[in-house]
C-alpha positions as CSV (number, residue, x, y, z in Angstrom):
1,M,47.7,-56.1,-43.1
2,R,44.1,-55.4,-44.1
3,A,44.6,-57.0,-47.5
4,A,45.8,-60.2,-45.8
5,W,42.6,-60.5,-43.8
6,I,40.5,-59.9,-46.8
7,R,42.3,-62.7,-48.7
8,L,41.9,-65.0,-45.7
9,L,38.1,-64.3,-45.5
10,I,37.7,-64.8,-49.3
11,G,39.6,-68.0,-49.0
12,A,37.5,-69.2,-46.1
13,A,34.3,-68.3,-48.0
14,L,35.5,-70.2,-51.1
15,I,36.2,-73.3,-49.0
16,L,32.7,-73.1,-47.4
17,V,31.1,-72.7,-50.8
18,F,33.0,-75.7,-52.0
19,L,32.1,-77.8,-49.0
20,F,28.5,-76.8,-48.5
21,G,27.3,-75.0,-51.6
22,Q,25.6,-78.0,-53.2
23,D,23.8,-78.8,-50.0
24,V,22.6,-75.2,-49.5
25,A,21.5,-74.9,-53.1
26,G,19.6,-78.2,-52.8
27,W,17.9,-77.2,-49.6
28,A,16.9,-73.8,-51.1
29,T,15.3,-75.3,-54.2
30,A,13.9,-78.5,-52.7
31,A,10.3,-77.3,-52.6
32,G,10.0,-77.2,-56.3
33,R,11.3,-80.7,-56.9
34,V,8.9,-82.8,-54.8
35,A,5.3,-83.2,-56.1
36,P,2.9,-81.3,-53.8
37,A,0.9,-84.4,-53.1
38,L,3.9,-86.1,-51.7
39,L,4.8,-83.4,-49.3
40,E,1.7,-84.3,-47.3
41,A,2.6,-88.0,-47.0
42,E,2.4,-89.4,-43.5
43,G,3.8,-92.9,-44.3
44,P,6.1,-94.6,-46.8
45,V,5.3,-93.9,-50.4
46,N,6.3,-95.1,-53.8
47,V,8.0,-92.5,-56.0
48,I,9.7,-92.0,-59.4
49,V,12.9,-90.0,-59.2
50,V,13.5,-88.1,-62.4
51,L,17.1,-87.1,-63.4
52,D,18.1,-84.7,-66.1
53,F,21.0,-87.0,-67.1
54,T,21.7,-90.7,-67.6
55,P,22.5,-92.0,-64.1
56,E,25.7,-93.9,-63.3
57,R,26.2,-96.6,-60.7
58,F,26.9,-94.0,-58.1
59,H,23.6,-92.3,-58.6
60,N,21.6,-95.6,-58.4
61,E,23.4,-96.7,-55.2
62,R,22.9,-93.3,-53.6
63,L,19.1,-93.3,-54.5
64,A,18.8,-96.8,-53.1
65,K,19.6,-95.4,-49.7
66,Y,16.3,-93.5,-49.6
67,G,14.1,-96.5,-50.6
68,V,13.9,-99.9,-52.2
69,F,15.1,-99.8,-55.8
70,A,12.2,-101.0,-58.1
71,G,13.6,-100.5,-61.6
72,R,13.1,-97.9,-64.3
73,D,9.9,-96.2,-65.5
74,K,10.0,-96.0,-69.3
75,A,13.4,-94.3,-69.4
76,V,16.8,-94.8,-68.0
77,N,16.6,-91.5,-66.1
78,R,13.3,-92.3,-64.4
79,I,14.1,-94.5,-61.3
80,K,11.3,-96.1,-59.2
81,L,11.8,-96.3,-55.5
82,R,9.4,-98.0,-53.1
83,M,8.8,-97.5,-49.4
84,V,10.3,-94.0,-49.2
85,S,9.7,-92.5,-45.8
86,P,8.7,-88.9,-45.4
87,E,12.2,-88.1,-44.0
88,S,13.8,-89.7,-47.0
89,L,11.4,-87.9,-49.3
90,R,12.6,-84.6,-48.0
91,A,16.2,-85.7,-48.3
92,L,15.6,-86.7,-51.9
93,G,14.3,-83.2,-52.6
94,N,17.4,-81.7,-51.2
95,L,19.7,-83.5,-53.7
96,I,20.6,-80.9,-56.3
97,W,21.0,-83.5,-59.1
98,V,17.4,-84.7,-58.7
99,A,15.2,-82.9,-61.1
100,R,11.8,-84.1,-59.8
101,V,10.2,-86.6,-57.4
102,E,6.8,-87.9,-58.6
103,S,4.4,-90.4,-57.2
104,F,3.5,-93.7,-59.0
């Protein structure tokens, strides 16, 4: 009977990791992704979102939810966003697939 409970708990833990692991990992490492100067922003800012891979349409559409898409910055994996609110800036930092958020 005890082994059944252990299997059930392990299964529940795996489901939780599958559902929320990416969000938790993004939240835990967000402070290192956003440029320190941007963390003190009180209003909308213009940023460059740097990815470690070539983005696909999904990534571009998802990033456009945080600000106004303004093109690329010298490379395909450097995406300019304008008018990013402080709340959206924190949300960008929480995305595990975003390498860095810089100002421009």
